[in-house]
C-alpha positions in Angstrom: 4.8 -11.3 11.0 5.0 -7.6 11.3 4.3 -6.8 7.7 0.6 -7.5 8.1 0.4 -4.7 10.6 2.6 -2.5 8.6 0.2 -2.9 5.6 -2.7 -1.9 7.7 -0.8 1.1 9.1 0.1 2.1 5.5 -3.5 2.0 4.4 -4.6 4.0 7.4 -1.7 6.5 6.8 -2.7 7.1 3.1 -6.3 7.5 4.2 -5.3 10.0 6.9 -2.7 11.9 4.8 -5.2 14.5 3.4 -6.0 15.5 6.9 -2.4 15.3 8.3 -0.8 17.2 5.3 -3.8 19.5 4.7 -4.4 18.6 1.1 -7.0 20.8 -0.7 -10.3 19.0 -1.4 -10.0 17.7 -4.9 -8.2 15.0 -6.9 -5.2 14.6 -4.6 -7.5 14.3 -1.5 -9.6 11.5 -3.1 -6.6 9.9 -4.7 -5.0 9.3 -1.3 -8.2 8.1 0.3 -8.9 5.6 -2.5 -5.2 4.4 -2.5 -5.3 3.9 1.2 -8.6 1.9 0.9 -7.1 -0.3 -1.8 -4.0 -1.0 0.4 -6.3 -1.9 3.3 -8.3 -4.3 1.2 -5.2 -6.0 -0.2 -3.7 -6.3 3.3 -6.8 -7.6 5.0 -7.3 -10.2 2.2 -3.8 -11.4 3.0 -4.4 -11.4 6.8 -7.6 -13.4 6.4 -5.9 -15.9 4.2 -8.2 -15.2 1.2 -5.4 -14.4 -1.1 -1.8 -15.3 -0.5 -0.5 -13.5 -3.5 -1.5 -10.1 -2.1 2.2 -9.1 -2.0 2.0 -8.5 -5.7 -1.0 -6.2 -5.2 0.9 -4.2 -2.7 3.9 -3.9 -4.9 1.7 -2.7 -7.7 -0.1 -0.2 -5.5 3.3 1.1 -4.1 4.7 1.5 -7.6 1.6 3.4 -8.7 1.9 5.6 -5.6 5.5 6.4 -6.5 4.7 7.2 -10.1 1.4 9.0 -9.5 2.8 12.5 -9.0 4.4 12.2 -12.4 1.4 10.6 -14.1 -1.2 13.0 -12.6 1.0 16.1 -12.5 0.8 17.2 -8.9 4.6 17.7 -8.6 4.0 21.2 -7.3 2.3 19.9 -4.1 5.4 19.1 -1.9 3.5 17.2 0.7 1.7 15.0 -1.8 4.9 14.3 -3.7 6.8 13.4 -0.5 4.0 11.3 0.8 3.5 9.3 -2.3 7.2 8.8 -3.0 8.3 7.8 0.5 5.3 5.8 1.5 5.1 4.2 -2.0 8.7 2.8 -1.4 7.6 1.5 2.0 4.5 -0.1 0.4 6.6 -1.8 -2.2 8.9 -3.2 0.6 5.9 -4.4 2.6 4.5 -6.1 -0.6 7.9 -7.9 -1.0 7.8 -9.0 2.6 4.1 -10.2 2.3 5.0 -12.0 -1.0 7.8 -13.9 0.8 5.5 -14.8 3.6 2.9 -16.0 1.2 5.4 -18.3 -0.5 6.5 -19.7 2.9 2.9 -20.2 3.9 2.1 -21.9 0.6 5.1 -24.3 1.0 4.0 -25.2 4.6 0.4 -25.8 3.4 1.6 -28.1 0.6 3.9 -30.1 2.9 1.2 -30.6 5.5 -1.3 -32.0 2.9 
């Protein structure tokens, strides 16, 4: 399933975005690093089988990413706005895919028992 690797890639992207886009050191810089770390933790917990409902976590993180420019008021930073809106949408889609995979996995585990 490719969504597990996409989730890891999204986490790494958010962590690398301050360096790629050249964010000034401050809230937006740390916001992106922490958001990327949270996405990595959720995705890794899904990949290790610790938590099969991680798709909901990714959906929540993606929604937060999409609304964070409006919540925290960094609409004037075009790179931050673009990054959080576009990659937030991709994160929500990845969360939906992981949620579907978690349901399939749960059904297979229940029928095998």
